[in-house]
NUSE-29751 format. One line per field, with one value per residue (C-alpha): residue number from 1; y, z, x. Coordinates in nm, 2 decimals. Example, Ala and Ser with C-alpha at 12.3 -4.5 7.8 and 13.67 -1.06 7.14 Angstrom:
BEGIN
nr: 1|2;
Y: -0.45|-0.11;
Z: 0.78|0.71;
X: 1.23|1.37;
! end
This chain:
BEGIN
nr: 1|2|3|4|5|6|7|8|9|10|11|12|13|14|15|16|17|18|19|20|21|22|23|24|25|26|27|28|29|30|31|32|33|34|35|36|37|38|39|40|41|42|43|44|45|46|47|48|49|50|51|52|53|54|55|56|57|58|59|60|61|62|63|64|65|66|67|68|69|70|71|72|73|74|75|76|77|78|79|80|81|82|83|84|85|86|87|88|89|90|91|92|93|94|95|96|97|98|99|100|101|102|103|104|105|106|107|108|109|110|111|112|113|114|115|116|117|118|119|120|121|122|123|124|125|126|127|128|129|130|131|132|133|134|135|136|137|138|139|140|141|142|143|144|145|146|147|148|149|150|151|152|153|154|155|156|157|158|159|160|161|162|163|164|165|166|167|168|169|170|171|172|173|174|175|176|177|178|179|180|181|182|183|184|185|186|187|188|189|190|191|192|193|194|195|196|197|198|199|200|201|202|203|204|205|206|207|208|209|210|211|212|213|214|215|216|217|218|219|220|221|222|223|224|225|226|227|228|229|230|231|232|233|234|235|236|237|238|239|240|241|242|243|244|245|246|247|248|249|250|251|252|253|254|255|256|257|258|259|260|261|262|263|264|265|266|267|268|269|270|271|272|273|274|275|276|277|278|279|280|281|282|283|284|285|286|287|288|289|290|291|292|293|294|295|296|297|298|299|300|301|302|303|304|305|306|307|308|309|310|311|312|313|314|315|316|317|318|319|320|321|322|323|324|325|326|327|328|329|330|331|332|333|334|335|336|337|338|339|340|341|342|343|344|345|346|347|348|349|350|351|352|353|354|355|356|357|358|359|360|361|362|363|364|365|366|367|368|369|370|371|372|373|374|375|376|377|378|379|380|381|382|383|384|385|386|387|388|389|390|391|392|393|394|395|396|397|398|399|400|401|402|403|404|405|406|407|408|409|410|411|412|413|414|415|416|417|418|419|420|421|422|423|424|425|426|427|428|429|430|431|432|433|434|435|436|437|438|439|440|441|442|443|444|445|446|447;
Y: 0.00|0.33|0.66|0.78|0.46|0.47|0.83|0.74|0.45|0.67|0.92|0.65|0.52|0.87|0.89|0.58|0.63|0.61|0.31|0.12|0.22|0.11|-0.24|-0.48|-0.68|-0.97|-1.14|-0.97|-0.63|-0.73|-0.56|-0.73|-1.07|-1.24|-1.51|-1.64|-1.52|-1.57|-1.79|-2.15|-2.06|-2.26|-1.99|-1.91|-2.28|-2.32|-2.02|-2.14|-2.49|-2.36|-2.57|-2.32|-2.44|-2.29|-2.04|-1.78|-1.47|-1.33|-0.99|-0.63|-0.37|-0.26|-0.56|-0.69|-0.96|-0.85|-0.77|-1.12|-1.29|-1.10|-1.18|-1.55|-1.55|-1.35|-1.57|-1.89|-2.02|-1.94|-1.75|-1.49|-1.38|-1.13|-1.03|-0.89|-1.08|-0.75|-0.72|-1.08|-1.37|-1.73|-1.62|-1.47|-1.78|-2.00|-1.77|-1.80|-2.18|-2.19|-1.96|-2.19|-2.49|-2.31|-2.19|-2.55|-2.70|-2.45|-2.29|-2.57|-2.31|-2.35|-2.06|-1.87|-1.71|-1.43|-1.34|-1.02|-1.00|-1.36|-1.34|-1.15|-1.45|-1.63|-2.01|-2.09|-1.88|-2.04|-2.38|-2.31|-2.32|-2.65|-2.91|-2.69|-2.63|-2.99|-3.10|-2.86|-2.67|-2.36|-2.26|-2.03|-1.74|-1.56|-1.24|-1.14|-0.91|-1.13|-1.45|-1.73|-1.98|-1.78|-1.64|-1.92|-2.25|-2.55|-2.76|-2.48|-2.39|-2.75|-2.73|-2.42|-2.33|-2.01|-1.77|-1.51|-1.17|-0.90|-0.52|-0.39|-0.28|0.10|0.03|-0.15|0.14|0.37|0.15|0.17|0.55|0.58|0.36|0.57|0.89|0.74|0.54|0.74|0.50|0.44|0.67|1.03|1.01|1.26|1.53|1.51|1.55|1.55|1.42|1.59|1.35|1.46|1.44|1.09|0.98|1.11|0.93|0.60|0.64|0.72|0.45|0.18|-0.08|-0.01|0.05|0.17|0.43|0.55|0.59|0.76|1.01|1.07|1.14|1.40|1.56|1.60|1.78|2.02|2.06|2.26|2.56|2.55|2.55|2.38|2.01|1.97|1.78|1.92|1.80|2.07|1.93|1.58|1.71|1.88|1.57|1.35|1.62|1.52|1.71|1.53|1.47|1.55|1.21|1.03|0.65|0.65|0.99|1.17|1.20|0.82|0.77|1.07|0.93|0.57|0.71|0.92|0.61|0.39|0.65|0.72|0.35|0.33|0.64|0.47|0.74|0.57|0.90|0.99|0.63|0.64|0.98|0.87|0.54|0.73|0.98|0.70|0.51|0.82|0.91|0.57|0.38|0.01|-0.11|-0.43|-0.24|-0.06|-0.39|-0.55|-0.26|-0.31|-0.68|-0.59|-0.33|-0.60|-0.79|-0.50|-0.26|-0.48|-0.82|-1.04|-0.76|-0.86|-1.19|-1.14|-0.83|-1.03|-1.23|-0.92|-0.77|-1.09|-1.12|-0.76|-0.86|-1.16|-0.95|-0.69|-0.95|-1.10|-0.77|-0.53|-0.16|0.01|-0.25|-0.40|-0.07|-0.10|-0.41|-0.21|0.06|-0.19|-0.34|0.01|0.10|-0.23|-0.19|0.17|0.08|-0.24|-0.25|-0.19|-0.38|-0.38|-0.65|-0.91|-0.67|-0.58|-0.95|-1.06|-0.76|-0.86|-1.23|-1.13|-0.90|-1.19|-1.44|-1.19|-1.16|-1.52|-1.71|-2.07|-2.19|-2.57|-2.73|-2.87|-3.25|-3.32|-3.13|-3.34|-3.65|-3.98|-4.21|-4.42|-4.61|-4.40|-4.08|-4.22|-4.32|-3.96|-3.83|-3.71|-3.68|-3.78|-3.63|-3.46|-3.42|-3.46|-3.16|-3.36|-3.59|-3.30|-3.11|-2.83|-2.96|-2.75|-2.86|-2.63|-2.72|-2.55|-2.48|-2.21|-2.29|-2.31|-1.96|-1.80|-1.99|-1.78|-1.51|-1.34|-1.18|-1.15|-0.91|-0.90|-0.58|-0.53|-0.45|-0.66|-1.03|-0.99|-0.95|-1.31|-1.41|-1.23|-1.39|-1.73|-1.67|-1.53|-1.84|-2.07|-1.88|-1.92|-2.29|-2.29|-2.11|-2.35|-2.66|-2.97|-2.96|-3.27|-3.53|-3.60|-3.84;
Z: 0.00|-0.10|0.09|-0.11|-0.05|0.32|0.35|0.16|0.40|0.71|0.57|0.51|0.87|1.00|0.84|1.02|1.34|1.66|1.78|1.46|1.48|1.84|1.80|1.98|1.74|1.98|2.28|2.49|2.39|2.46|2.76|2.98|2.95|3.18|3.25|2.89|2.79|3.11|3.13|3.04|2.94|2.67|2.41|2.50|2.47|2.14|1.98|2.11|1.97|1.65|1.71|1.69|1.73|1.61|1.87|1.93|2.10|2.31|2.47|2.47|2.22|2.25|2.46|2.19|1.99|1.64|1.77|1.93|1.61|1.41|1.66|1.65|1.27|1.29|1.55|1.38|1.03|0.89|0.61|0.76|0.60|0.77|0.68|0.85|0.88|0.82|0.46|0.36|0.26|0.14|-0.19|0.00|0.22|-0.09|-0.22|0.11|0.10|-0.25|-0.14|0.16|-0.06|-0.28|0.02|0.15|-0.18|-0.30|0.01|0.27|0.48|0.67|0.67|0.98|0.89|1.12|1.11|1.29|1.43|1.35|1.53|1.23|1.00|0.95|1.00|0.63|0.63|0.95|0.81|0.52|0.76|0.92|0.70|0.63|1.00|1.08|0.81|0.93|0.60|0.79|1.15|1.23|1.48|1.52|1.72|1.89|2.15|2.19|2.38|2.14|2.31|2.15|1.83|1.70|1.58|1.80|1.54|1.48|1.84|1.93|1.69|1.85|2.19|2.34|2.48|2.70|2.71|2.97|2.95|3.04|3.39|3.46|3.53|3.19|3.00|3.17|3.04|2.69|2.71|2.85|2.57|2.30|2.45|2.48|2.15|1.90|1.61|1.61|1.88|1.99|2.13|1.89|2.02|2.37|2.53|2.89|2.98|3.30|3.57|3.59|3.21|3.22|3.49|3.30|2.98|3.18|3.35|3.04|2.83|3.03|2.96|2.58|2.47|2.12|2.27|2.50|2.22|1.99|2.26|2.33|1.97|1.95|2.28|2.15|1.84|2.06|2.30|2.03|2.13|2.49|2.66|2.44|2.51|2.77|2.73|2.99|3.14|2.94|2.62|2.71|2.80|2.46|2.29|2.46|2.46|2.82|3.13|3.40|3.70|4.04|4.17|4.34|4.39|4.70|4.84|5.01|4.71|4.66|5.01|4.98|4.67|4.79|5.12|4.92|4.72|5.03|5.22|4.92|4.90|5.27|5.25|4.98|4.72|4.38|4.19|4.42|4.41|4.03|4.02|4.26|4.08|3.75|3.89|4.01|3.69|3.48|3.69|3.62|3.95|3.94|3.87|4.06|4.37|4.35|4.29|4.59|4.81|4.68|4.77|5.12|5.14|5.05|5.37|5.59|5.52|5.35|5.51|5.55|5.49|5.13|5.09|4.71|4.74|4.79|4.48|4.27|4.38|4.30|3.96|3.88|3.96|3.72|3.45|3.46|3.45|3.14|2.96|3.08|3.00|2.90|2.86|3.21|3.38|3.33|3.55|3.83|3.78|3.80|4.13|4.27|4.21|4.35|4.67|4.71|4.68|4.89|5.25|5.49|5.80|5.98|6.22|6.06|6.07|6.44|6.53|6.38|6.53|6.87|6.82|6.73|7.04|7.26|7.12|7.20|7.55|7.63|7.43|7.32|7.52|7.50|7.28|7.50|7.53|7.37|7.05|7.00|6.77|6.94|6.68|6.95|7.26|7.48|7.36|7.42|7.78|7.83|7.74|7.39|7.20|7.50|7.52|7.18|7.01|6.64|6.51|6.22|6.48|6.60|6.46|6.22|6.25|6.56|6.91|7.20|7.29|7.40|7.11|7.26|7.51|7.88|7.96|7.68|7.74|7.65|7.48|7.18|6.91|6.61|6.65|6.32|6.22|6.11|5.75|5.44|5.47|5.82|5.93|5.84|6.01|6.33|6.34|6.30|6.58|6.81|6.75|6.83|7.15|7.26|7.21|7.41|7.70|7.69|7.72|7.50|7.16|7.02|6.83|6.47|6.43;
X: 0.00|0.15|0.12|-0.18|-0.37|-0.28|-0.41|-0.73|-0.79|-0.73|-0.97|-1.23|-1.18|-1.23|-1.57|-1.69|-1.88|-1.67|-1.87|-1.78|-1.41|-1.38|-1.52|-1.29|-1.07|-1.00|-1.14|-0.87|-1.01|-1.37|-1.52|-1.78|-1.96|-1.72|-1.98|-1.95|-1.60|-1.40|-1.10|-1.18|-1.53|-1.71|-1.68|-1.32|-1.23|-1.41|-1.23|-0.89|-0.95|-1.11|-1.41|-1.69|-2.05|-2.37|-2.51|-2.78|-2.65|-2.93|-2.89|-2.99|-2.87|-2.51|-2.39|-2.15|-2.34|-2.22|-1.87|-1.84|-1.95|-1.68|-1.41|-1.50|-1.47|-1.14|-0.98|-1.08|-1.00|-1.35|-1.51|-1.75|-2.08|-2.30|-2.66|-2.96|-3.28|-3.46|-3.33|-3.26|-3.48|-3.47|-3.30|-3.01|-2.99|-2.95|-2.68|-2.49|-2.52|-2.38|-2.09|-2.03|-2.00|-1.75|-1.54|-1.53|-1.44|-1.18|-1.04|-1.11|-1.28|-1.60|-1.85|-1.97|-2.30|-2.39|-2.76|-2.85|-3.21|-3.27|-3.60|-3.73|-3.70|-4.03|-4.06|-3.99|-3.68|-3.55|-3.63|-3.40|-3.10|-3.18|-3.01|-2.70|-2.65|-2.70|-2.46|-2.19|-2.17|-2.27|-2.19|-2.48|-2.44|-2.77|-2.82|-3.15|-3.28|-3.59|-3.63|-3.52|-3.76|-4.05|-3.89|-3.66|-3.82|-3.76|-3.57|-3.32|-3.30|-3.21|-2.91|-2.78|-2.65|-2.81|-2.55|-2.71|-2.53|-2.60|-2.61|-2.26|-2.21|-2.15|-1.78|-1.75|-1.92|-1.67|-1.38|-1.53|-1.54|-1.19|-1.05|-1.22|-1.07|-0.72|-0.70|-0.49|-0.53|-0.91|-1.05|-1.02|-0.67|-0.52|-0.75|-0.61|-0.96|-1.05|-1.39|-1.50|-1.61|-1.97|-2.00|-1.85|-2.09|-2.39|-2.28|-2.24|-2.58|-2.78|-2.62|-2.81|-2.55|-2.54|-2.18|-2.28|-2.52|-2.24|-1.99|-2.24|-2.33|-1.96|-1.89|-2.17|-2.06|-1.70|-1.83|-2.03|-1.74|-1.56|-1.78|-1.65|-1.31|-1.05|-0.98|-1.26|-1.59|-1.83|-2.16|-2.34|-2.19|-2.32|-2.66|-2.69|-2.57|-2.83|-3.10|-3.15|-3.06|-2.87|-3.09|-2.93|-2.85|-2.57|-2.61|-2.39|-2.49|-2.77|-2.99|-2.99|-3.13|-3.37|-3.53|-3.57|-3.71|-3.96|-4.07|-4.10|-4.30|-4.53|-4.60|-4.67|-4.89|-5.10|-5.03|-4.98|-4.92|-4.63|-4.50|-4.49|-4.32|-4.03|-4.00|-3.97|-3.72|-3.49|-3.50|-3.45|-3.14|-2.99|-3.06|-3.03|-3.38|-3.33|-3.23|-3.57|-3.74|-3.57|-3.69|-4.05|-4.03|-3.92|-4.20|-4.45|-4.36|-4.29|-4.58|-4.84|-4.78|-5.08|-5.32|-5.28|-5.08|-5.07|-4.86|-4.54|-4.61|-4.68|-4.35|-4.16|-4.33|-4.22|-3.86|-3.88|-4.06|-3.78|-3.51|-3.68|-3.75|-3.49|-3.50|-3.72|-4.00|-3.95|-3.99|-4.37|-4.38|-4.21|-4.47|-4.75|-4.61|-4.56|-4.93|-5.04|-4.84|-4.95|-5.32|-5.30|-5.43|-5.14|-5.03|-4.69|-4.81|-4.58|-4.28|-4.35|-4.39|-4.07|-3.88|-4.02|-3.92|-3.56|-3.54|-3.68|-3.42|-3.14|-3.27|-3.36|-3.10|-3.14|-3.44|-3.50|-3.77|-4.05|-4.03|-4.37|-4.26|-3.94|-3.93|-3.85|-3.68|-3.51|-3.62|-3.40|-3.56|-3.90|-3.79|-3.68|-4.02|-3.96|-4.29|-4.50|-4.84|-4.80|-5.15|-5.17|-5.38|-5.54|-5.70|-5.92|-6.21|-6.10|-5.74|-5.68|-5.59|-5.48|-5.12|-4.80|-4.57|-4.34|-4.06|-4.17|-4.03|-4.23|-4.55|-4.86|-4.64|-4.80|-4.59|-4.82|-5.12|-5.30|-5.48|-5.84|-5.74|-5.76|-5.70|-5.57|-5.93|-5.98|-5.66|-5.76|-6.11|-5.95|-5.69|-5.96|-6.17|-5.88|-5.80|-6.16|-6.13|-5.81|-5.98|-6.27|-6.05|-5.99|-6.17|-6.35|-6.17|-6.26|-6.55;
! end
């Protein structure tokens, strides 16, 4: 390559988006996904041994699906073909198959076919891959943001291994940005830019684990920074680039605790509008959605309890829905749970009871189990009185029999005092009935 060709290539590279230029070229450069690319992982071993298998890369945008496919092809002796399921059809698939046969026959190279957005292929298009994947003519690497269980036909799915990729962690997005600023060859290193800490933090938060989004935003912010102090990319530049103002928020500072406190108190105060607002504020500022979800699960037991036993299930389902959908779709499940919890009947009776139990245990220590509650698997234990006079509840009417279940020193102690709200009304009536039976003496045995 002469100097003119070299300059032409450099000029062409400069026109490519920063996110495209900064794509990792090897697994060593790849950031994140340690659960599938770590030392001695399945994918790492397959690349090292040049024994690539067909796979479906399932993960959110910007997590590295396309990059990983390209690296696999580059680091193995394979011919790489890439097309998008949005634009291609059966005709293009047949052309790829013909090319794969030629590569194998002439160059002794197998073909890796990377299909982006494979979930957009219909059944007939996916069927067209089957025999060629099974025969080994094509190693298929599909990429999708949708659950393969629903979007990829079962016969094709059974011939591929699903590799689940995750959104990049904030620290990993930070590494991606720092590399782009320092890289002289492909990045912005020649410009000697300084990305101010608050601007960097805002880019990291807004990216939501999407490396491509972070680099695109950085590139626009750098262009806008030319209007300000030389060599500095400020928060105002990033805000202009994102068309979104940075919300005042510090995940480890006062504002973090202020906002989660506001959400918790709004839920407790049965105000669904305020609960939705504080939930939205935290999500918009980049708070970990699963942290918020965990707090709502805790709230379901602490402040709703048995006044609405379904509340805990709703909160847990919101956690699973968010894990399944991610941002932004999964945020609606959190909003649904927040409104349910805010409008549910409230009781802290369970929270108070358990707190009292813990305090009592601290005070009284390890009190012995009453003899009649102990199992007696041996003759010696029976001779010592283990299990003697124990009454089996199912032998009595309504499966209830008055009996001492607490240690002797705590006999008659009550910890749980259900409220008159929601389902706890039913619990309270049941307990009151059992206590009347206890005061009256022995209940009848079953007929």
